[in-house]
Short mmCIF file of the C-alpha atoms (twelve columns), coordinates in Angstrom:
data_MODEL
# 
_entry.id   MODEL 
# 
loop_
_atom_site.group_PDB 
_atom_site.id 
_atom_site.type_symbol 
_atom_site.label_atom_id 
_atom_site.label_alt_id 
_atom_site.label_comp_id 
_atom_site.label_asym_id 
_atom_site.label_seq_id 
_atom_site.Cartn_x 
_atom_site.Cartn_y 
_atom_site.Cartn_z 
_atom_site.pdbx_PDB_model_num 
ATOM 1   C CA . MET A 1   16.643  -12.553 4.438   1 
ATOM 2   C CA . PRO A 2   14.313  -15.053 5.871   1 
ATOM 3   C CA . ASP A 3   11.784  -17.425 3.736   1 
ATOM 4   C CA . LEU A 4   9.287   -18.297 6.122   1 
ATOM 5   C CA . ALA A 5   6.370   -20.945 4.901   1 
ATOM 6   C CA . ILE A 6   3.256   -18.942 5.102   1 
ATOM 7   C CA . GLU A 7   -0.327  -20.143 4.985   1 
ATOM 8   C CA . THR A 8   -2.774  -17.923 2.618   1 
ATOM 9   C CA . ALA A 9   -6.751  -17.815 2.738   1 
ATOM 10  C CA . PRO A 10  -8.974  -15.660 1.223   1 
ATOM 11  C CA . VAL A 11  -11.390 -13.550 4.283   1 
ATOM 12  C CA . LYS A 12  -13.800 -11.048 4.797   1 
ATOM 13  C CA . ILE A 13  -13.278 -8.293  6.695   1 
ATOM 14  C CA . PRO A 14  -16.725 -7.104  8.256   1 
ATOM 15  C CA . ASN A 15  -16.973 -3.096  8.734   1 
ATOM 16  C CA . GLY A 16  -20.405 -2.716  9.766   1 
ATOM 17  C CA . ASP A 17  -22.856 -3.967  7.047   1 
ATOM 18  C CA . LEU A 18  -20.162 -4.050  4.475   1 
ATOM 19  C CA . GLN A 19  -18.052 -7.416  4.142   1 
ATOM 20  C CA . ILE A 20  -14.832 -6.723  2.766   1 
ATOM 21  C CA . ALA A 21  -12.982 -8.944  0.359   1 
ATOM 22  C CA . ALA A 22  -9.878  -9.731  1.336   1 
ATOM 23  C CA . TYR A 23  -6.326  -12.063 0.439   1 
ATOM 24  C CA . LEU A 24  -4.801  -12.947 3.710   1 
ATOM 25  C CA . ALA A 25  -1.225  -14.413 3.920   1 
ATOM 26  C CA . GLN A 26  0.860   -15.182 7.055   1 
ATOM 27  C CA . PRO A 27  4.156   -17.254 8.746   1 
ATOM 28  C CA . VAL A 28  2.784   -20.513 10.025  1 
ATOM 29  C CA . GLY A 29  3.408   -20.310 13.935  1 
ATOM 30  C CA . THR A 30  2.306   -19.098 16.806  1 
ATOM 31  C CA . GLY A 31  4.111   -15.374 15.896  1 
ATOM 32  C CA . PRO A 32  3.305   -13.061 16.958  1 
ATOM 33  C CA . PHE A 33  4.367   -11.428 14.130  1 
ATOM 34  C CA . PRO A 34  3.859   -7.788  12.753  1 
ATOM 35  C CA . CYS A 35  1.149   -6.881  10.305  1 
ATOM 36  C CA . VAL A 36  1.423   -4.923  7.128   1 
ATOM 37  C CA . ILE A 37  -1.917  -4.140  5.002   1 
ATOM 38  C CA . VAL A 38  -1.107  -3.942  0.909   1 
ATOM 39  C CA . PHE A 39  -3.489  -1.430  -1.371  1 
ATOM 40  C CA . GLN A 40  -3.367  -2.886  -4.967  1 
ATOM 41  C CA . GLU A 41  -3.244  -0.883  -7.859  1 
ATOM 42  C CA . VAL A 42  -6.274  -0.164  -10.226 1 
ATOM 43  C CA . PHE A 43  -6.403  -3.960  -11.497 1 
ATOM 44  C CA . GLY A 44  -7.800  -5.198  -8.183  1 
ATOM 45  C CA . VAL A 45  -6.374  -7.778  -5.532  1 
ATOM 46  C CA . ASN A 46  -5.256  -10.019 -8.791  1 
ATOM 47  C CA . ALA A 47  -2.660  -12.591 -8.876  1 
ATOM 48  C CA . HIS A 48  0.481   -10.008 -9.065  1 
ATOM 49  C CA . ILE A 49  -1.272  -8.218  -5.706  1 
ATOM 50  C CA . ARG A 50  -1.652  -12.251 -3.991  1 
ATOM 51  C CA . GLU A 51  2.286   -12.665 -4.687  1 
ATOM 52  C CA . VAL A 52  3.069   -9.161  -3.349  1 
ATOM 53  C CA . THR A 53  1.301   -10.221 0.026   1 
ATOM 54  C CA . GLU A 54  2.750   -13.870 -0.049  1 
ATOM 55  C CA . ARG A 55  5.864   -12.058 -0.470  1 
ATOM 56  C CA . ILE A 56  6.075   -9.467  2.934   1 
ATOM 57  C CA . ALA A 57  4.345   -12.619 4.906   1 
ATOM 58  C CA . LYS A 58  7.625   -15.048 3.908   1 
ATOM 59  C CA . GLN A 59  9.486   -12.258 5.614   1 
ATOM 60  C CA . GLY A 60  7.225   -12.413 8.989   1 
ATOM 61  C CA . TYR A 61  4.570   -10.463 8.153   1 
ATOM 62  C CA . ILE A 62  1.024   -11.151 8.949   1 
ATOM 63  C CA . ALA A 63  -0.244  -9.284  4.973   1 
ATOM 64  C CA . ILE A 64  -3.878  -9.025  3.890   1 
ATOM 65  C CA . ALA A 65  -4.851  -7.181  0.643   1 
ATOM 66  C CA . PRO A 66  -8.471  -5.879  1.247   1 
ATOM 67  C CA . ALA A 67  -10.367 -5.268  -1.811  1 
ATOM 68  C CA . ILE A 68  -10.495 -1.482  -1.855  1 
ATOM 69  C CA . TYR A 69  -13.419 -1.668  -4.580  1 
ATOM 70  C CA . GLN A 70  -16.226 -3.585  -2.317  1 
ATOM 71  C CA . ARG A 71  -18.379 -1.117  -2.378  1 
ATOM 72  C CA . THR A 72  -18.911 -0.777  -5.863  1 
ATOM 73  C CA . ALA A 73  -16.986 -3.831  -7.837  1 
ATOM 74  C CA . PRO A 74  -17.394 -6.685  -5.631  1 
ATOM 75  C CA . ASP A 75  -14.210 -9.787  -7.076  1 
ATOM 76  C CA . PHE A 76  -12.587 -6.972  -9.304  1 
ATOM 77  C CA . GLU A 77  -9.781  -8.478  -10.487 1 
ATOM 78  C CA . VAL A 78  -8.143  -7.507  -14.524 1 
ATOM 79  C CA . GLY A 79  -5.044  -7.480  -15.942 1 
ATOM 80  C CA . TYR A 80  -3.358  -4.698  -17.526 1 
ATOM 81  C CA . SER A 81  -4.764  -4.425  -20.909 1 
ATOM 82  C CA . ASP A 82  -5.846  -0.450  -21.931 1 
ATOM 83  C CA . ALA A 83  -9.589  -1.548  -21.063 1 
ATOM 84  C CA . ASP A 84  -8.801  -2.844  -17.962 1 
ATOM 85  C CA . LEU A 85  -6.686  0.319   -16.893 1 
ATOM 86  C CA . ALA A 86  -9.882  2.668   -18.181 1 
ATOM 87  C CA . LEU A 87  -12.468 0.005   -15.762 1 
ATOM 88  C CA . GLY A 88  -9.776  0.327   -12.809 1 
ATOM 89  C CA . ARG A 89  -9.820  3.858   -13.128 1 
ATOM 90  C CA . LYS A 90  -13.620 4.107   -13.537 1 
ATOM 91  C CA . TYR A 91  -13.826 2.646   -10.019 1 
ATOM 92  C CA . LYS A 92  -11.079 4.685   -8.947  1 
ATOM 93  C CA . GLU A 93  -12.939 7.685   -9.179  1 
ATOM 94  C CA . GLN A 94  -15.743 5.812   -7.313  1 
ATOM 95  C CA . THR A 95  -14.186 6.024   -4.032  1 
ATOM 96  C CA . THR A 96  -13.728 8.538   -1.052  1 
ATOM 97  C CA . ALA A 97  -10.652 9.127   1.220   1 
ATOM 98  C CA . ASP A 98  -13.389 8.463   4.455   1 
ATOM 99  C CA . GLU A 99  -14.400 5.270   3.074   1 
ATOM 100 C CA . LEU A 100 -10.760 4.303   2.225   1 
ATOM 101 C CA . LEU A 101 -9.380  5.239   5.813   1 
ATOM 102 C CA . SER A 102 -12.726 3.126   7.679   1 
ATOM 103 C CA . ASP A 103 -11.841 0.212   5.017   1 
ATOM 104 C CA . THR A 104 -8.350  0.718   6.441   1 
ATOM 105 C CA . ARG A 105 -9.278  1.005   10.342  1 
ATOM 106 C CA . ALA A 106 -11.465 -1.775  9.877   1 
ATOM 107 C CA . ALA A 107 -8.495  -4.246  8.630   1 
ATOM 108 C CA . ILE A 108 -6.476  -3.306  11.270  1 
ATOM 109 C CA . ALA A 109 -9.421  -4.151  13.469  1 
ATOM 110 C CA . TYR A 110 -9.228  -7.465  12.052  1 
ATOM 111 C CA . LEU A 111 -5.637  -7.996  12.213  1 
ATOM 112 C CA . LYS A 112 -6.391  -7.572  15.563  1 
ATOM 113 C CA . THR A 113 -8.281  -10.683 15.958  1 
ATOM 114 C CA . LEU A 114 -6.065  -13.014 15.016  1 
ATOM 115 C CA . PRO A 115 -4.199  -14.949 17.716  1 
ATOM 116 C CA . SER A 116 -0.859  -14.250 15.834  1 
ATOM 117 C CA . THR A 117 -0.564  -10.309 15.453  1 
ATOM 118 C CA . ARG A 118 1.580   -8.387  17.458  1 
ATOM 119 C CA . THR A 119 -1.254  -5.550  17.910  1 
ATOM 120 C CA . GLU A 120 1.204   -2.620  18.448  1 
ATOM 121 C CA . ALA A 121 2.995   -3.212  14.720  1 
ATOM 122 C CA . PHE A 122 1.068   -2.239  11.800  1 
ATOM 123 C CA . GLY A 123 2.635   -1.080  8.314   1 
ATOM 124 C CA . CYS A 124 1.254   -0.292  4.806   1 
ATOM 125 C CA . ILE A 125 1.940   -0.845  1.734   1 
ATOM 126 C CA . GLY A 126 0.521   0.752   -1.958  1 
ATOM 127 C CA . PHE A 127 1.086   0.237   -5.970  1 
ATOM 128 C CA . CYS A 128 -0.262  3.266   -8.156  1 
ATOM 129 C CA . PHE A 129 -3.556  3.839   -6.628  1 
ATOM 130 C CA . GLY A 130 -2.584  1.860   -3.807  1 
ATOM 131 C CA . GLY A 131 0.612   4.215   -2.894  1 
ATOM 132 C CA . HIS A 132 -2.087  6.727   -2.509  1 
ATOM 133 C CA . VAL A 133 -4.115  5.058   -0.106  1 
ATOM 134 C CA . ALA A 134 -0.849  4.371   1.308   1 
ATOM 135 C CA . TYR A 135 -0.294  7.953   2.276   1 
ATOM 136 C CA . LEU A 136 -3.846  8.036   3.149   1 
ATOM 137 C CA . ALA A 137 -3.810  5.647   5.561   1 
ATOM 138 C CA . ALA A 138 -0.144  6.498   6.974   1 
ATOM 139 C CA . THR A 139 -2.060  9.661   8.570   1 
ATOM 140 C CA . LEU A 140 -3.672  6.826   11.292  1 
ATOM 141 C CA . PRO A 141 -2.306  7.093   14.633  1 
ATOM 142 C CA . GLU A 142 -1.852  2.770   14.221  1 
ATOM 143 C CA . ILE A 143 0.556   2.575   11.080  1 
ATOM 144 C CA . GLN A 144 3.773   2.777   11.909  1 
ATOM 145 C CA . ALA A 145 5.625   2.365   8.827   1 
ATOM 146 C CA . THR A 146 4.288   2.774   5.438   1 
ATOM 147 C CA . ALA A 147 5.595   2.355   1.874   1 
ATOM 148 C CA . SER A 148 3.867   4.499   -0.979  1 
ATOM 149 C CA . CYS A 149 4.813   3.187   -4.363  1 
ATOM 150 C CA . TYR A 150 4.299   5.703   -7.447  1 
ATOM 151 C CA . GLY A 151 1.356   6.881   -5.922  1 
ATOM 152 C CA . ALA A 152 -0.431  9.097   -8.653  1 
ATOM 153 C CA . GLY A 153 -1.976  12.726  -7.381  1 
ATOM 154 C CA . ILE A 154 -1.164  12.674  -3.683  1 
ATOM 155 C CA . VAL A 155 -0.543  16.735  -4.256  1 
ATOM 156 C CA . THR A 156 -3.223  17.734  -6.133  1 
ATOM 157 C CA . THR A 157 -5.875  15.321  -5.700  1 
ATOM 158 C CA . CYS A 158 -8.060  13.544  -3.024  1 
ATOM 159 C CA . PRO A 159 -10.334 10.297  -3.476  1 
ATOM 160 C CA . GLY A 160 -13.859 11.540  -3.246  1 
ATOM 161 C CA . GLY A 161 -12.572 15.545  -3.853  1 
ATOM 162 C CA . GLY A 162 -11.776 18.052  -1.323  1 
ATOM 163 C CA . GLU A 163 -8.065  19.356  -0.372  1 
ATOM 164 C CA . PRO A 164 -5.069  17.162  -1.913  1 
ATOM 165 C CA . THR A 165 -3.904  14.220  0.322   1 
ATOM 166 C CA . VAL A 166 -0.668  16.139  0.992   1 
ATOM 167 C CA . THR A 167 -2.227  18.535  3.113   1 
ATOM 168 C CA . ARG A 168 -2.889  16.112  5.608   1 
ATOM 169 C CA . THR A 169 0.918   15.215  6.055   1 
ATOM 170 C CA . PRO A 170 1.063   16.803  9.396   1 
ATOM 171 C CA . GLN A 171 -1.434  13.820  10.715  1 
ATOM 172 C CA . ILE A 172 1.583   11.335  9.697   1 
ATOM 173 C CA . SER A 173 2.928   9.958   12.887  1 
ATOM 174 C CA . GLY A 174 5.303   6.643   12.106  1 
ATOM 175 C CA . ALA A 175 7.650   6.867   9.026   1 
ATOM 176 C CA . ILE A 176 7.199   7.088   5.107   1 
ATOM 177 C CA . ASP A 177 8.949   6.057   2.472   1 
ATOM 178 C CA . LEU A 178 8.076   6.867   -1.372  1 
ATOM 179 C CA . PHE A 179 9.366   5.743   -4.632  1 
ATOM 180 C CA . PHE A 180 9.202   6.990   -7.874  1 
ATOM 181 C CA . GLY A 181 10.618  6.668   -11.280 1 
ATOM 182 C CA . THR A 182 11.929  9.369   -13.055 1 
ATOM 183 C CA . GLU A 183 9.873   8.882   -16.158 1 
ATOM 184 C CA . ASP A 184 6.504   8.721   -14.891 1 
ATOM 185 C CA . PRO A 185 4.529   9.909   -16.904 1 
ATOM 186 C CA . LEU A 186 1.525   10.326  -14.281 1 
ATOM 187 C CA . ILE A 187 3.530   11.729  -11.710 1 
ATOM 188 C CA . PRO A 188 5.915   14.773  -12.693 1 
ATOM 189 C CA . ASN A 189 9.142   15.181  -11.082 1 
ATOM 190 C CA . GLU A 190 8.419   18.476  -9.370  1 
ATOM 191 C CA . GLN A 191 5.333   16.967  -7.340  1 
ATOM 192 C CA . VAL A 192 7.665   14.825  -5.631  1 
ATOM 193 C CA . ASP A 193 9.773   17.628  -4.726  1 
ATOM 194 C CA . LEU A 194 6.519   19.231  -3.435  1 
ATOM 195 C CA . LEU A 195 6.151   16.322  -1.643  1 
ATOM 196 C CA . GLU A 196 9.581   16.100  -0.147  1 
ATOM 197 C CA . THR A 197 9.744   19.674  0.507   1 
ATOM 198 C CA . GLU A 198 6.458   19.477  2.462   1 
ATOM 199 C CA . LEU A 199 7.521   15.838  4.877   1 
ATOM 200 C CA . GLN A 200 10.560  18.244  5.305   1 
ATOM 201 C CA . LYS A 201 8.795   20.829  6.408   1 
ATOM 202 C CA . GLN A 202 6.400   18.997  8.743   1 
ATOM 203 C CA . ARG A 203 9.505   17.240  10.287  1 
ATOM 204 C CA . ILE A 204 8.066   13.731  8.675   1 
ATOM 205 C CA . ARG A 205 10.222  10.500  9.643   1 
ATOM 206 C CA . HIS A 206 10.756  10.021  5.616   1 
ATOM 207 C CA . ARG A 207 12.862  8.532   2.801   1 
ATOM 208 C CA . ILE A 208 12.355  9.073   -0.922  1 
ATOM 209 C CA . PHE A 209 13.615  7.067   -3.665  1 
ATOM 210 C CA . ARG A 210 13.952  7.970   -7.043  1 
ATOM 211 C CA . TYR A 211 14.819  5.546   -9.965  1 
ATOM 212 C CA . GLU A 212 16.573  6.737   -13.218 1 
ATOM 213 C CA . GLY A 213 14.925  6.170   -16.302 1 
ATOM 214 C CA . ALA A 214 11.630  3.937   -14.134 1 
ATOM 215 C CA . THR A 215 8.225   4.529   -15.014 1 
ATOM 216 C CA . HIS A 216 4.849   3.788   -13.946 1 
ATOM 217 C CA . GLY A 217 4.447   0.306   -12.738 1 
ATOM 218 C CA . PHE A 218 8.102   -0.341  -12.324 1 
ATOM 219 C CA . LEU A 219 8.010   -2.675  -8.964  1 
ATOM 220 C CA . CYS A 220 5.056   -5.375  -11.057 1 
ATOM 221 C CA . ASP A 221 6.564   -7.891  -12.767 1 
ATOM 222 C CA . ALA A 222 3.622   -8.591  -15.035 1 
ATOM 223 C CA . ARG A 223 3.548   -5.291  -16.580 1 
ATOM 224 C CA . PRO A 224 5.744   -3.678  -19.608 1 
ATOM 225 C CA . SER A 225 7.115   -0.919  -17.362 1 
ATOM 226 C CA . TYR A 226 8.890   -3.871  -14.858 1 
ATOM 227 C CA . ASN A 227 12.516  -2.237  -13.815 1 
ATOM 228 C CA . GLN A 228 14.191  -5.073  -12.379 1 
ATOM 229 C CA . GLU A 229 16.754  -3.013  -11.365 1 
ATOM 230 C CA . ALA A 230 14.985  -0.692  -9.981  1 
ATOM 231 C CA . ALA A 231 12.349  -3.041  -8.326  1 
ATOM 232 C CA . ALA A 232 15.238  -5.078  -6.576  1 
ATOM 233 C CA . ASP A 233 16.639  -2.247  -4.731  1 
ATOM 234 C CA . ALA A 234 13.207  -0.602  -3.810  1 
ATOM 235 C CA . TRP A 235 12.067  -4.120  -2.541  1 
ATOM 236 C CA . THR A 236 15.257  -3.732  -0.402  1 
ATOM 237 C CA . ARG A 237 14.742  -0.077  1.396   1 
ATOM 238 C CA . ILE A 238 11.091  -1.548  1.347   1 
ATOM 239 C CA . PHE A 239 12.149  -4.705  4.158   1 
ATOM 240 C CA . GLU A 240 14.774  -2.484  5.565   1 
ATOM 241 C CA . LEU A 241 11.883  -0.077  6.568   1 
ATOM 242 C CA . PHE A 242 9.834   -2.618  8.410   1 
ATOM 243 C CA . ARG A 243 12.237  -4.469  10.095  1 
ATOM 244 C CA . ASP A 244 13.343  -1.368  11.536  1 
ATOM 245 C CA . ARG A 245 9.772   0.470   12.058  1 
ATOM 246 C CA . LEU A 246 7.752   -2.804  12.871  1 
ATOM 247 C CA . GLN A 247 10.180  -5.477  14.256  1 
ATOM 248 C CA . THR A 248 12.001  -4.210  16.706  1 
ATOM 249 C CA . PRO A 249 9.762   -4.312  20.128  1 
# 
């Protein structure tokens, strides 16, 4: 796999009167490069999410991680203590699907202004709450490839209330891959089964990967729940998805 030289910068994504802080990583060169939007865990655009954004950029993508708590908690970035988790969940509860989708559209519009963007190739990836946000984002027509990693509550809730996010599945036009640990206390295996049934029913291009013994957060090497074997396989599958859906002209 490639390991390209990249450049990084903090940027602002305009969305009406809102300026969304974001972390941008992109390969050095003229491109054009496909784009991937990275949705954070509840812990903010912290060091781990910045590292993930850089990892994706090194594989030949323009990657951007917008701060999805910009309205309520600008510059939010914490670690992984119980107190940090409680605070992150507090801000998660203040988000709405409409605002999250609006911010995603704004990120797409921003990426289209970059000179090295391949403007017809957009994907997204999310972890934890960001995995739920990625499922929402998959319903946008521009998103051709989505990697949703242990997004909780997709079949039971929607940010801001209303029908569960799974009811939006028919709106997904691209491909979506989902990654779960079988020991995740936040996502019962029965919920994964329901997701799979709905994706099959709606004939959405998808793959679901279940990792035996893995728990919530298994892709994050900064958390005790990190599972090296599961993470290595998941990253292989994620880059398969992006390569197949975003890098074929």
